C-alpha positions in Angstrom: -22.9 24.0 -38.8 -25.6 23.7 -35.9 -27.0 20.8 -38.1 -24.5 18.7 -38.4 -23.1 19.2 -34.8 -26.7 18.4 -33.7 -27.0 14.9 -36.1 -23.3 13.3 -35.0 -24.4 14.4 -31.1 -27.8 12.2 -31.7 -25.3 9.3 -33.2 -22.8 10.1 -30.1 -26.3 10.0 -27.5 -26.8 6.5 -28.7 -23.2 5.2 -28.7 -23.2 7.1 -25.3 -19.7 8.2 -26.0 -18.0 11.9 -24.8 -16.4 13.2 -28.0 -14.9 16.4 -29.4 -16.3 17.2 -33.1 -13.9 19.2 -35.2 -15.0 20.9 -38.1 -12.5 22.6 -40.8 -13.9 24.9 -42.9 -11.8 26.0 -45.9 -12.9 28.6 -48.5 -14.6 25.8 -50.8 -16.6 24.2 -48.1 -17.9 27.1 -46.1 -19.2 28.4 -49.6 -20.8 25.2 -50.1 -22.5 25.6 -46.9 -23.7 29.1 -47.5 -21.0 30.6 -45.3 -19.1 33.7 -46.3 -16.3 32.6 -44.1 -13.5 29.4 -43.3 -12.4 28.4 -40.0 -12.6 26.0 -37.0 -14.8 24.9 -34.7 -14.5 22.1 -31.5 -17.2 21.0 -30.2 -17.8 18.7 -27.2 -20.6 16.5 -27.0 -21.2 14.6 -23.2 -24.1 12.3 -23.1 -25.6 11.9 -19.9 -27.5 8.8 -19.2 -27.2 9.1 -15.3 -29.2 11.2 -12.7 -25.4 11.3 -11.0 -24.1 12.7 -14.2 -26.3 15.9 -14.2 -25.3 16.6 -10.5 -22.9 19.4 -11.6 -25.6 21.0 -13.7 -28.0 21.3 -11.5 -25.6 23.0 -9.2 -24.5 25.1 -12.1 -27.8 26.6 -12.6 -28.8 27.2 -9.0 -25.4 28.9 -8.5 -26.2 30.8 -11.8 -30.2 31.6 -9.9 -28.4 33.0 -6.7 -26.4 35.4 -8.7 -23.3 33.0 -8.3 -20.3 32.1 -11.4 -20.8 28.5 -12.0 -18.1 26.0 -13.6 -18.5 22.8 -15.2 -16.1 19.9 -16.0 -16.6 18.0 -18.9 -14.1 14.9 -19.7 -13.9 13.9 -23.6 -12.4 11.7 -25.9 -9.7 14.4 -28.5 -7.6 12.6 -30.8 -7.9 9.0 -29.0 -7.0 10.5 -25.2 -9.3 11.2 -22.4 -8.7 14.7 -21.8 -10.9 17.3 -19.3 -12.3 20.5 -19.6 -13.9 22.9 -17.6 -16.5 25.4 -18.9 -16.8 28.5 -16.6 -20.3 30.5 -16.8 -20.7 34.0 -16.0 -23.9 34.9 -13.7 -25.5 38.2 -15.1 -24.0 40.9 -13.2 -25.5 43.7 -11.2 -26.5 47.2 -12.7 -27.3 49.2 -9.7 -28.8 52.5 -10.7 -29.5 55.5 -8.1 -31.8 57.7 -9.7 -34.9 56.7 -12.3 -35.1 60.1 -14.0 -34.3 60.7 -18.0 -30.4 59.3 -18.0 -31.1 56.3 -15.5 -34.2 54.9 -17.2 -32.8 55.1 -20.2 -29.7 53.1 -19.2 -32.0 50.7 -17.5 -33.8 50.1 -20.8 -30.9 49.6 -22.4 -28.9 47.5 -20.1 -31.3 44.6 -19.7 -30.3 43.7 -23.6 -26.5 43.8 -22.5 -27.8 40.7 -20.2 -27.2 42.7 -17.1 -29.5 42.3 -14.0 -31.1 45.4 -13.4 -31.9 47.7 -10.6 -33.2 51.5 -9.9 -33.6 52.8 -6.8 -35.4 56.3 -6.4 -37.0 57.9 -3.8 -39.8 58.8 -5.8 -42.1 56.4 -6.6 -43.7 58.1 -8.9 -40.4 57.1 -10.9 -39.1 54.4 -9.5 -42.6 51.7 -10.8 -43.3 48.7 -12.6 -45.2 50.7 -15.6 -42.2 53.3 -15.6 -39.4 50.2 -15.4 -41.2 47.1 -17.1 -39.8 43.9 -16.0 -37.3 42.6 -15.8 -36.3 45.7 -14.4 -36.4 45.9 -10.7 -37.4 49.1 -9.4 -37.2 50.4 -5.8 -39.3 53.4 -4.2 -37.1 54.1 -1.3 -34.3 56.4 0.1 -31.4 55.7 -2.0 -28.7 56.3 0.4 -30.5 54.3 3.0 -31.0 51.4 0.0 -27.4 51.5 -1.3 -25.7 51.1 2.1 -28.2 48.2 3.1 -28.1 46.7 -0.8 -25.4 43.2 -0.6 -22.8 44.8 -3.3 -20.3 42.6 -4.8 -17.6 41.9 -7.2 -20.5 41.3 -9.3 -22.1 44.4 -8.8 -21.8 47.7 -11.2 -23.0 51.1 -9.5 -24.6 54.0 -11.9 -25.2 57.1 -9.9 -27.6 59.7 -12.1 -29.5 61.1 -9.0 -31.3 64.1 -9.7 -29.3 66.4 -7.6 -25.6 67.2 -7.0 -26.2 65.9 -2.5 -28.1 63.5 -3.7 -25.5 62.3 -5.7 -22.9 62.8 -3.0 -24.6 60.6 -0.4 -25.2 58.0 -2.9 -21.5 57.5 -3.4 -20.5 57.8 0.1 -23.1 55.2 0.6 -21.2 52.9 -2.0 -18.0 54.0 -2.0 -16.0 51.7 -0.1 -18.3 48.5 -1.3 -16.9 45.3 -3.2 -18.7 46.8 -6.3 -16.5 46.0 -9.6 -17.8 49.6 -10.9 -18.8 53.1 -9.7 -19.5 55.7 -11.7 -21.0 59.2 -11.4 -22.4 61.8 -13.4 -21.6 65.3 -13.4 -19.5 67.9 -14.8 -16.0 68.4 -13.5 -16.6 71.2 -11.2 -19.3 68.9 -9.4 -17.1 65.9 -9.7 -14.2 67.9 -8.1 -16.6 69.5 -5.4 -18.1 66.1 -3.8 -14.5 64.6 -4.0 -13.3 67.6 -2.1 -16.4 67.2 0.3 -15.4 63.3 0.7 -12.3 63.4 1.4 -12.9 65.7 4.0 -15.5 63.5 5.3 -12.6 60.8 5.9 -13.3 59.0 2.7 -10.0 57.4 1.1 -8.2 58.9 -1.7 -7.3 55.1 -3.7 -11.3 54.9 -2.9 -12.6 57.5 -4.7 -9.9 57.4 -7.7 -11.4 54.2 -8.5 -14.9 55.5 -9.2 -15.1 56.6 -13.0 -16.7 60.4 -12.6 -17.6 62.3 -15.1 -19.0 58.7 -16.2 -19.1 57.4 -19.8 -16.8 57.0 -22.6 -16.2 60.3 -24.6 -18.0 59.7 -27.2 -19.4 63.2 -27.5 -22.6 62.3 -26.5 -25.3 65.2 -26.5 -29.1 63.6 -25.8 -30.2 61.0 -23.4 -30.2 58.0 -25.2 -26.2 59.2 -26.4 -25.3 59.2 -22.3 -27.4 56.0 -21.5 -25.1 54.3 -24.7 -21.6 55.7 -23.2 -22.7 55.2 -20.3 -23.7 51.1 -21.2 -20.0 51.4 -23.4 -18.3 51.7 -20.5 -19.7 49.3 -18.6 -19.2 46.8 -21.5 -15.7 47.6 -21.6 -14.9 47.2 -17.7 -16.8 44.2 -17.8 -15.1 42.5 -21.0 -11.6 43.9 -19.9 -10.8 41.2 -17.0 -12.9 38.0 -18.2 -12.3 34.7 -16.8 -11.8 32.3 -19.7 -15.3 30.5 -20.5 -13.4 27.3 -21.6 -10.1 26.5 -19.8 -8.2 23.2 -21.1 -7.3 21.0 -22.5 -5.9 19.2 -19.8 -4.8 15.1 -20.0 -6.5 13.3 -17.8 -4.2 10.2 -16.4 -4.9 7.5 -15.1 -6.0 7.3 -12.1 -8.6 10.0 -13.0 -6.9 13.1 -11.9 -5.7 15.8 -14.2 
């Protein structure tokens, strides 16, 4: 399929004409191409001939590098009519892990492959360093609570609290519970979680803020080992990330004579 798209895209590049390529694969044609299933696929091809036409792509790259979502508008001819599509490109969300111990380090390494920007904070430089947490993981060796309070947490940030002790977890949670984080999770037994919740309620934290914290953390897959616990947490991050996702492609929307949609 990629070879067919490439071949037709080069032809459209020479013609300078945007177009939607339609591919219909029944069981017979799919088998001929060595595929195990049929289906349909539409590919929008938009040649770019001038610098001005590339500006929105440059802007999209700039936004993504700055940690912001990006949109790209495409206009193509489909079935003899000019239509518009909007492509929503999600920036890599930030996974902010408080604690660089066994679970934190294992989770960090796992989530790099899940397309998270991973930042790990720990006040112990012996754990929060580039040797233990190699690039692209970003280790920060500094006070956990102070760092979390100063960190620019937004709706594209996921916070996981897996520090080395009860009081560190409580201080870390207090630092982020009022933030705009998309996800906050804290490791611990139900008894420990209840104790920390009660302490923070007494300190004036709103119950609604605490109710949105995933604690105990992770999906209930009966995890026992550190790698299994990391998988259960990562699975919950994926579940939350994909539950309310903006559609990647919006359209087609007909383009009227004056150029508007």
